[in-house]
Backbone as CSV, one residue per row, in Angstrom:
resi,resn,N_x,N_y,N_z,CA_x,CA_y,CA_z,C_x,C_y,C_z
1,MET,85.845,72.501,70.336,84.544,72.631,70.981,84.765,72.263,72.474
2,LYS,83.889,73.173,73.435,84.019,72.862,74.611,83.515,71.578,75.152
3,ARG,84.508,70.925,76.077,84.046,69.635,76.566,84.293,69.641,78.074
4,ASN,83.292,68.770,78.521,82.952,68.565,80.437,83.864,67.628,80.714
5,TYR,84.970,67.869,81.341,85.863,66.842,81.846,85.982,66.544,83.357
6,ARG,86.043,65.263,83.592,85.821,64.763,84.850,87.049,65.528,85.734
7,TYR,88.046,65.422,85.618,89.016,65.698,86.413,89.899,67.063,86.554
8,PHE,89.068,67.830,85.461,90.026,69.097,84.823,89.694,70.395,86.461
9,ASP,88.465,70.261,86.960,87.940,71.083,88.046,88.819,70.741,89.179
10,LEU,88.850,69.527,89.578,89.753,68.982,90.614,91.073,69.591,90.590
11,ILE,92.109,69.433,89.701,93.582,69.647,89.294,93.481,71.230,89.466
12,VAL,92.364,71.918,88.908,92.769,73.430,89.247,92.417,73.797,90.785
13,ALA,91.596,73.258,91.293,91.462,73.200,92.782,92.691,73.106,93.475
14,LEU,93.462,72.064,93.366,94.720,71.574,93.584,95.824,72.410,93.320
15,PHE,95.561,72.760,92.234,96.945,74.173,91.297,96.491,75.151,92.522
16,ALA,95.100,75.864,92.406,95.156,76.756,93.476,95.496,76.841,95.116
17,ALA,94.784,75.841,95.547,95.680,75.430,96.767,97.256,75.392,96.994
18,ALA,97.766,74.853,96.012,99.047,74.727,96.326,99.638,76.244,96.286
19,LEU,99.319,76.901,95.235,99.744,78.448,95.427,99.668,79.127,96.259
20,LEU,98.514,78.855,97.025,97.831,79.883,98.304,99.118,79.312,99.406
21,ILE,98.988,78.128,99.432,99.418,77.164,100.970,100.674,77.559,100.537
22,SER,101.472,77.504,99.142,103.156,77.735,99.266,103.567,79.303,99.623
23,ASN,102.309,79.790,99.372,102.794,81.335,99.493,102.500,81.815,101.187
24,LEU,102.005,81.321,101.643,101.914,81.504,102.948,102.724,80.588,103.904
25,ALA,103.269,79.622,103.174,104.717,78.800,103.817,105.960,79.816,103.845
26,ALA,105.796,80.456,102.236,107.074,81.445,102.358,107.368,82.325,103.231
27,THR,106.513,82.554,103.898,106.941,83.419,105.228,107.462,83.086,106.124
28,LYS,108.075,82.019,105.907,109.229,81.320,106.960,110.266,81.103,106.142
29,LEU,111.470,81.459,106.420,112.649,81.161,105.628,113.016,79.597,106.505
30,ILE,113.829,79.067,105.969,113.964,77.285,106.098,115.870,77.280,105.425
31,ALA,116.341,76.892,106.303,117.992,76.369,106.220,118.552,74.876,105.745
32,PHE,118.849,74.496,104.807,119.514,73.741,104.678,120.926,73.374,104.985
33,GLY,121.429,73.390,105.469,122.768,73.283,105.974,123.109,75.137,105.385
34,PRO,124.328,75.698,104.645,124.258,76.615,104.040,123.501,77.789,103.378
35,ILE,122.550,76.424,102.592,121.655,77.033,101.934,120.623,77.473,102.555
36,ILE,119.700,78.714,102.330,118.859,79.558,102.983,117.723,79.749,102.203
37,THR,116.671,78.982,102.193,115.351,79.530,100.779,114.025,79.431,101.786
38,ASP,112.949,79.934,101.103,111.625,79.882,102.156,110.570,78.717,102.279
39,GLY,109.966,78.637,103.214,108.885,77.700,102.812,108.147,77.070,101.961
40,GLY,107.976,77.834,100.831,107.180,77.724,99.967,108.022,76.954,98.757
41,ALA,109.276,76.747,99.091,110.342,75.957,97.832,109.800,74.450,98.000
42,LEU,109.048,74.076,99.164,108.509,72.968,99.530,107.573,72.252,98.412
43,LEU,106.554,73.253,98.350,105.269,73.131,97.708,105.082,73.784,96.438
44,PHE,105.941,74.948,96.259,105.418,75.749,95.161,105.795,74.837,93.615
45,PRO,107.106,74.209,93.618,107.430,73.441,92.425,105.976,72.303,92.251
46,LEU,105.244,72.448,92.351,103.696,71.468,92.469,102.969,72.273,91.415
47,VAL,103.139,73.764,91.559,102.371,74.253,90.905,102.425,74.193,89.354
48,TYR,103.990,74.473,89.265,104.172,74.281,87.856,104.090,72.525,87.219
49,ILE,104.471,72.060,87.936,104.132,70.458,87.977,102.511,70.344,87.395
50,LEU,101.548,71.218,87.867,100.554,70.750,87.333,100.016,71.697,86.200
51,ASP,100.707,72.862,86.323,100.796,73.516,85.071,100.995,72.575,83.894
52,ASP,102.389,72.175,83.989,102.449,70.978,82.678,101.421,70.208,82.583
53,VAL,100.948,69.492,83.766,100.133,68.296,83.663,98.802,69.155,82.515
54,LEU,98.312,70.152,83.196,97.197,70.946,82.556,97.572,71.151,81.111
55,THR,98.616,71.074,80.950,99.010,71.957,79.444,98.946,71.125,78.410
56,GLU,99.846,69.671,78.979,100.192,68.427,78.557,98.695,67.509,77.899
57,VAL,97.619,67.868,78.897,96.792,66.986,78.244,95.419,67.716,78.161
58,TYR,94.963,68.804,78.693,94.059,69.739,77.921,94.098,70.916,76.786
59,GLY,95.638,71.297,77.150,96.071,71.770,76.088,95.950,73.328,77.057
60,TYR,96.606,74.546,76.297,97.243,75.862,76.782,95.646,76.731,77.361
61,LYS,94.873,76.696,76.575,93.823,77.063,76.684,93.115,77.231,78.531
62,TYR,93.187,75.610,78.650,92.723,74.901,79.940,93.632,75.695,80.877
63,ALA,95.018,75.619,80.475,95.880,75.862,81.824,95.936,77.493,81.828
64,ARG,95.642,78.146,80.632,95.479,79.857,80.948,94.286,79.752,81.872
65,ARG,93.285,79.290,81.731,92.115,79.616,82.921,92.471,79.062,84.370
66,ALA,93.424,77.872,84.393,93.703,77.303,85.851,94.671,78.789,86.474
67,ILE,95.657,79.115,85.442,96.555,80.331,86.090,96.048,81.497,86.345
68,TRP,94.761,82.066,85.621,94.332,83.041,85.890,93.310,82.878,87.599
69,THR,92.615,81.449,87.340,92.144,81.207,88.892,93.157,81.148,90.147
70,GLY,93.626,80.685,89.552,95.000,81.129,91.138,95.527,82.473,91.192
71,PHE,95.606,83.494,90.392,95.766,84.460,90.416,94.648,85.135,90.988
72,VAL,93.408,84.930,90.620,92.103,85.555,91.645,92.514,85.265,92.693
73,VAL,92.228,83.816,93.270,92.560,83.411,94.610,93.514,84.112,95.478
74,MET,94.868,84.440,94.962,95.636,85.089,95.714,95.533,86.754,95.823
75,ILE,94.848,87.240,94.812,94.389,88.359,95.067,93.570,88.555,96.502
76,VAL,92.019,87.887,96.485,91.189,87.455,97.484,91.915,87.281,98.813
77,ALA,92.888,86.348,98.366,93.773,86.191,99.795,94.300,87.322,100.640
78,VAL,95.080,88.283,99.547,95.398,89.058,99.653,94.911,90.078,100.562
79,LEU,93.594,90.835,100.094,92.953,91.500,100.435,91.969,91.203,101.623
80,CYS,91.871,89.906,101.714,91.150,89.442,103.190,92.185,89.547,104.391
81,PHE,93.436,88.975,104.087,94.418,89.199,105.172,94.826,90.662,105.552
82,THR,94.650,91.665,104.553,94.965,93.121,104.866,93.720,93.458,105.376
83,VAL,92.714,93.259,105.189,91.535,94.015,105.740,91.063,93.852,107.038
84,VAL,91.750,92.196,107.265,91.553,91.737,108.990,92.775,92.174,109.779
85,ARG,93.988,92.517,109.121,95.177,93.407,109.735,94.819,94.183,110.172
86,TYR,94.065,95.195,109.775,93.723,96.703,110.248,92.467,96.946,110.565
87,MET,91.518,95.941,111.217,90.412,95.517,111.681,91.045,95.919,113.223
88,PRO,90.294,96.089,114.136,90.397,96.303,115.549,90.149,95.292,116.054
89,SER,91.253,95.366,117.004,91.426,93.322,117.841,90.600,93.128,118.970
90,ALA,89.895,92.544,119.049,89.110,91.942,120.649,90.178,92.006,121.860
91,ALA,89.638,92.418,122.508,90.327,92.760,124.240,91.053,91.569,124.559
92,GLU,90.321,90.089,123.711,91.056,88.896,124.492,92.167,88.253,123.414
93,TYR,92.131,88.893,122.271,93.101,89.086,121.392,94.393,89.203,121.571
94,HIS,95.522,88.514,121.596,96.733,89.084,121.999,98.151,88.659,121.354
95,ASP,97.695,88.175,119.739,98.516,87.775,118.668,98.616,88.605,117.981
96,GLN,98.397,89.836,117.587,98.089,90.824,116.561,99.830,90.887,115.751
97,ALA,100.780,90.826,116.557,102.150,91.043,116.167,101.985,89.636,115.326
98,ALA,102.064,88.223,115.734,102.657,87.418,115.228,101.445,87.128,113.722
99,PHE,100.035,88.104,113.786,99.348,87.883,112.950,100.023,88.630,111.614
100,GLU,100.359,89.730,111.855,101.148,90.642,111.225,102.337,90.000,110.546
101,ALA,103.265,89.417,111.375,104.843,89.060,111.073,104.187,87.841,109.866
102,VAL,103.112,87.022,110.177,102.741,86.122,109.214,102.392,86.346,107.584
103,LEU,100.923,87.248,108.081,100.102,87.403,107.231,100.210,88.957,106.701
104,GLY,100.983,89.718,107.302,101.080,91.171,106.860,101.922,91.425,105.853
105,PHE,101.480,91.035,104.725,102.099,91.176,103.254,102.616,92.780,103.239
106,PHE,103.568,92.869,102.642,104.301,94.215,102.242,103.867,94.170,100.958
107,PRO,103.543,95.442,100.303,103.436,95.524,98.997,104.171,94.660,97.664
108,ARG,105.463,95.182,98.367,106.571,95.144,97.339,106.682,93.509,97.035
109,ILE,106.583,93.009,98.115,107.165,91.131,97.763,105.363,90.855,97.428
110,VAL,104.372,91.235,97.448,103.070,91.128,96.726,103.156,91.135,95.480
111,VAL,103.579,92.257,95.089,103.603,92.694,93.427,104.831,92.288,92.891
112,ALA,105.643,91.508,93.154,107.094,90.686,93.010,106.337,89.242,93.016
113,SER,105.684,88.990,93.777,105.284,87.304,93.706,103.675,87.094,92.426
114,LEU,103.161,88.002,92.500,101.951,87.583,91.500,102.368,88.186,90.309
115,ALA,103.232,88.939,90.165,104.118,89.057,88.572,104.859,87.853,88.272
116,ALA,105.650,87.645,89.246,106.619,86.549,88.919,106.006,85.099,88.411
117,TYR,104.562,85.193,89.041,103.815,83.783,88.949,103.265,84.009,87.615
118,LEU,102.551,84.928,87.087,101.898,85.106,85.668,103.093,84.713,84.884
119,VAL,104.368,85.920,85.103,105.148,85.408,83.907,105.830,84.044,83.770
120,GLY,105.718,83.431,84.970,106.610,82.269,84.946,105.914,81.105,84.320
121,GLU,104.273,81.146,85.404,103.450,80.140,84.588,102.920,80.409,82.914
122,PHE,102.714,81.395,82.581,102.435,81.597,81.207,103.576,81.200,80.346
123,LEU,104.814,81.615,80.701,105.932,80.891,79.647,106.438,79.140,79.760
124,ASN,105.469,78.930,80.969,105.869,77.380,81.214,104.835,76.858,80.353
125,ALA,103.810,76.891,80.146,102.660,76.478,79.655,102.699,76.960,78.045
126,TYR,103.378,78.018,77.505,103.553,78.416,76.399,104.495,77.231,75.683
127,VAL,105.741,77.433,76.294,106.825,76.600,76.143,106.722,75.204,75.824
128,LEU,105.587,74.849,76.718,105.409,73.027,76.777,104.769,72.909,75.745
129,ALA,103.547,74.007,75.474,102.785,73.781,74.042,103.415,73.335,72.811
130,LYS,104.225,74.430,72.811,104.992,74.474,71.716,105.893,73.567,71.346
131,LEU,106.585,72.709,72.219,107.556,71.676,72.394,106.830,70.559,71.771
132,LYS,105.400,70.476,72.384,104.890,69.444,72.114,104.387,69.234,70.648
133,ILE,104.289,70.405,69.853,104.029,70.458,68.544,105.175,70.099,67.524
134,ARG,106.193,70.851,68.352,107.809,70.841,67.734,108.465,69.031,67.981
135,THR,107.741,68.425,68.641,108.258,66.792,68.875,107.466,66.166,68.512
136,LYS,106.104,66.425,68.273,105.451,65.837,67.475,104.925,64.498,68.589
137,GLY,104.621,65.146,70.059,104.114,64.597,71.069,105.264,63.690,71.605
138,LYS,106.394,63.390,70.996,107.302,62.335,71.535,108.208,63.123,72.324
139,LYS,109.174,62.519,73.101,110.338,63.159,74.485,109.506,64.193,75.213
140,MET,108.193,63.494,75.740,107.667,64.120,76.968,108.436,64.699,77.821
141,TRP,109.766,63.788,78.341,110.389,64.494,79.470,111.201,66.116,78.771
142,LEU,111.470,65.950,77.800,112.026,67.214,77.378,110.986,68.579,76.988
143,ARG,109.826,68.520,76.916,109.272,69.074,76.763,108.314,69.720,78.516
144,LEU,108.673,68.751,79.600,108.212,69.212,81.080,109.206,69.468,81.634
145,ILE,110.326,69.248,81.578,111.646,69.648,81.719,111.804,71.136,81.346
146,GLY,112.249,71.252,79.813,112.248,72.331,78.812,111.292,73.526,79.422
147,SER,110.393,73.207,79.666,108.967,74.415,80.123,109.428,74.664,81.231
148,THR,109.698,74.081,82.422,110.219,74.102,83.622,111.280,74.951,84.026
149,VAL,112.242,74.564,82.947,113.743,75.342,83.293,113.366,77.005,82.573
150,VAL,112.573,77.180,81.540,112.342,78.714,81.463,111.291,79.006,82.335
151,GLY,110.651,78.348,82.788,109.310,78.917,83.564,109.700,79.439,84.837
152,GLU,110.250,78.690,85.527,111.379,78.857,87.051,112.212,79.756,87.070
153,PHE,112.904,79.907,85.586,113.793,81.108,85.915,113.302,82.588,85.427
154,PHE,112.512,82.716,84.883,111.998,84.008,84.662,111.006,84.285,86.217
155,ASP,110.462,83.154,86.641,109.631,83.243,88.131,110.484,84.248,88.610
156,SER,111.850,83.370,89.066,112.810,83.666,90.026,113.573,84.857,89.535
157,LEU,113.807,85.079,88.255,114.147,86.428,88.051,113.504,87.708,88.239
158,VAL,111.853,87.783,87.803,110.990,89.046,87.799,111.039,89.292,89.770
159,PHE,110.748,87.810,90.262,110.418,87.878,91.696,111.733,88.597,92.149
160,CYS,112.929,88.214,92.147,114.025,88.836,93.082,114.097,90.205,92.729
161,THR,114.229,90.843,91.159,114.362,92.012,90.885,113.232,92.699,91.311
162,ILE,111.989,92.589,91.044,110.954,93.673,91.843,111.267,93.512,93.567
163,ALA,111.154,92.380,93.809,111.233,92.373,95.023,112.931,92.914,96.146
164,PHE,113.405,92.796,95.476,114.993,92.702,96.086,116.017,93.899,95.434
165,GLY,115.318,94.367,94.521,115.935,95.181,93.307,116.341,96.427,94.413
166,GLY,117.692,96.915,94.302,118.243,97.931,95.231,118.725,97.342,96.506
167,ILE,118.170,96.390,96.964,118.275,95.773,98.281,119.495,94.547,98.533
168,LEU,118.922,93.777,97.264,120.616,92.880,97.080,121.617,93.598,96.596
169,THR,122.897,92.833,96.403,124.097,93.009,95.569,123.478,92.137,94.529
170,MET,124.226,92.877,93.385,124.478,91.777,92.020,124.679,90.555,92.488
171,ASN,125.401,90.185,92.956,125.880,88.965,93.636,124.942,87.927,94.354
172,ASP,124.321,88.433,95.380,123.581,87.796,96.316,122.130,87.795,95.320
173,MET,121.620,88.566,94.324,120.922,87.752,93.534,120.631,86.907,92.476
174,LEU,122.309,87.107,92.046,122.541,85.733,91.054,122.254,84.788,91.696
175,ILE,122.934,84.320,93.365,122.889,83.353,93.873,121.460,83.264,94.607
176,TYR,120.857,83.649,94.612,119.246,83.906,95.179,118.610,82.997,94.048
177,ILE,118.603,83.650,92.842,117.923,83.213,91.377,118.560,81.843,91.229
178,GLY,119.862,81.473,91.388,120.390,80.338,90.778,119.904,79.252,91.988
179,ILE,119.741,79.424,93.023,119.649,78.419,94.082,117.963,77.806,93.768
180,GLY,117.327,79.196,93.716,115.918,78.481,93.680,115.522,78.104,92.197
181,TRP,116.272,78.483,91.204,115.960,77.803,89.891,116.208,76.503,89.733
182,SER,117.268,75.933,90.310,118.195,74.980,90.185,117.291,74.191,91.052
183,PHE,116.753,74.287,92.394,116.007,73.363,93.377,114.994,73.233,92.370
184,LYS,113.975,74.189,91.854,113.165,73.883,91.821,113.067,73.105,90.350
185,THR,114.083,73.149,89.188,114.195,72.005,88.429,114.355,71.072,88.901
186,CYS,114.966,70.468,89.545,115.557,69.579,90.203,114.441,68.711,90.629
187,TYR,113.562,69.273,91.782,112.349,68.764,92.053,111.379,68.068,90.750
188,GLU,111.342,69.049,89.960,110.433,68.652,88.631,111.214,67.071,87.993
189,ILE,112.460,67.181,88.030,113.091,65.974,87.303,112.908,64.765,88.560
190,VAL,112.836,64.787,89.609,112.882,64.061,90.617,111.576,63.421,90.721
191,VAL,110.540,64.060,90.388,109.178,63.436,90.439,108.577,63.146,89.102
192,LEU,109.433,63.516,88.114,109.035,63.087,86.506,108.487,61.856,86.191
193,PRO,108.974,60.962,86.943,108.232,59.168,87.213,106.509,59.398,87.511
194,ILE,106.268,60.427,88.460,104.825,60.194,89.052,104.500,61.216,88.276
195,THR,104.756,62.517,87.836,104.024,63.041,86.628,103.889,62.254,85.187
196,TYR,104.408,61.516,85.098,104.253,60.501,83.658,102.895,60.098,83.708
197,ARG,103.084,59.217,85.109,101.918,58.304,85.228,100.558,59.124,85.544
198,VAL,100.655,60.241,86.358,99.474,61.302,86.336,98.938,61.632,84.582
199,ILE,99.790,62.038,83.750,99.332,62.601,82.602,98.976,61.506,81.983
200,SER,99.483,60.310,81.669,98.878,58.836,81.218,97.523,58.532,81.749
201,PHE,97.483,58.699,82.876,96.064,58.113,83.369,95.130,59.543,83.164
202,LEU,95.290,60.817,83.066,94.105,61.483,82.777,94.065,61.434,80.910
203,LYS,95.044,61.257,80.394,94.902,61.495,79.043,93.857,59.766,78.717
204,LYS,94.221,59.060,79.380,93.290,57.824,79.215,91.871,57.982,79.717
205,LYS,91.726,58.176,80.960,90.303,58.817,81.722,89.534,59.964,80.559
206,GLU,90.290,60.938,80.695,89.395,61.976,79.577,89.384,61.827,78.252
207,GLY,90.234,61.183,77.720,89.921,60.852,76.458,90.483,62.110,75.614
208,VAL,91.546,62.525,75.937,91.930,63.959,75.208,93.472,63.603,75.164
209,ASP,94.267,64.410,74.041,95.541,64.406,74.259,95.762,66.070,73.245
210,ALA,95.479,66.901,73.415,95.166,68.253,73.244,96.830,68.541,72.507
211,TYR,96.416,69.139,71.285,97.564,69.573,70.747,97.188,71.346,70.249
212,ASP,98.014,72.273,70.590,97.672,73.613,70.558,98.201,74.109,69.228
213,ARG,97.858,73.490,67.999,98.238,74.179,66.541,97.489,75.355,66.362
214,LYS,96.355,75.680,66.958,95.215,76.824,66.396,94.781,77.615,67.490
215,THR,95.746,77.341,68.855,95.424,78.088,69.642,96.195,79.487,69.870
216,ASP,95.671,80.741,70.168,95.723,81.829,70.498,96.238,81.745,71.551
217,PHE,97.608,81.715,71.908,98.238,82.434,73.283,98.332,83.419,73.711
218,THR,97.315,84.114,73.388,97.523,85.484,74.334,97.225,85.170,76.023
219,PRO,97.811,85.388,76.525,97.374,85.556,78.317,95.763,85.979,78.467
220,PHE,95.356,86.950,78.175,94.034,87.788,78.204,92.708,86.762,77.947
221,ASP,93.152,86.055,77.252,91.528,85.618,76.501,91.127,84.311,77.449
222,LEU,90.375,84.047,78.387,89.871,83.207,79.036,89.104,82.267,78.276
223,SER,88.504,82.219,77.075,87.667,81.289,76.629,88.537,80.098,76.413
224,ILE,87.664,78.975,76.282,88.131,77.411,76.361,87.323,76.597,75.540
């Protein structure tokens, strides 16, 4: 039976905002000494953490709804920025090159990003939901970290394969995947105490602790 939850819509809004902002921030490369990554690495792990929260508290079906909501937001953003990019500039506007450099998405990168997002997020939610049943609701740390390890790995793998296949050498691709995967997994571990508190708060306030024992795990069913 469908229920109205007080905080679900707020979390979905935060989820979609974090996804959009991290993808925009990813247009800038940043360096931590010899390690080079993109600006999206600072916020994108939050998307996986919120996916964990949604699955753990409300169940896979609600996380699935959030994942598709984020996907639609990204599609709308890409279409909007693309149309604006090719619209004629006003005579007073002198920043077209800067606009294109930041928001002029390349089709290959867009496809890579969206495909990686869907694969990683759905695997993350699926693994967490299954581990919750297997552990009978115990060892939450195991399913939070375990689902992130799987989801983030395939996210990095799919993105790198589509975006840089034939461009980077195999060695460079493995380094790229390894660094991204390790950083995002460590991020999840560091904020685990906060994630615990958020989940505990939501379960108490919403009066729900979902178990996906009879859930249809197809990604394409939007019912809840």
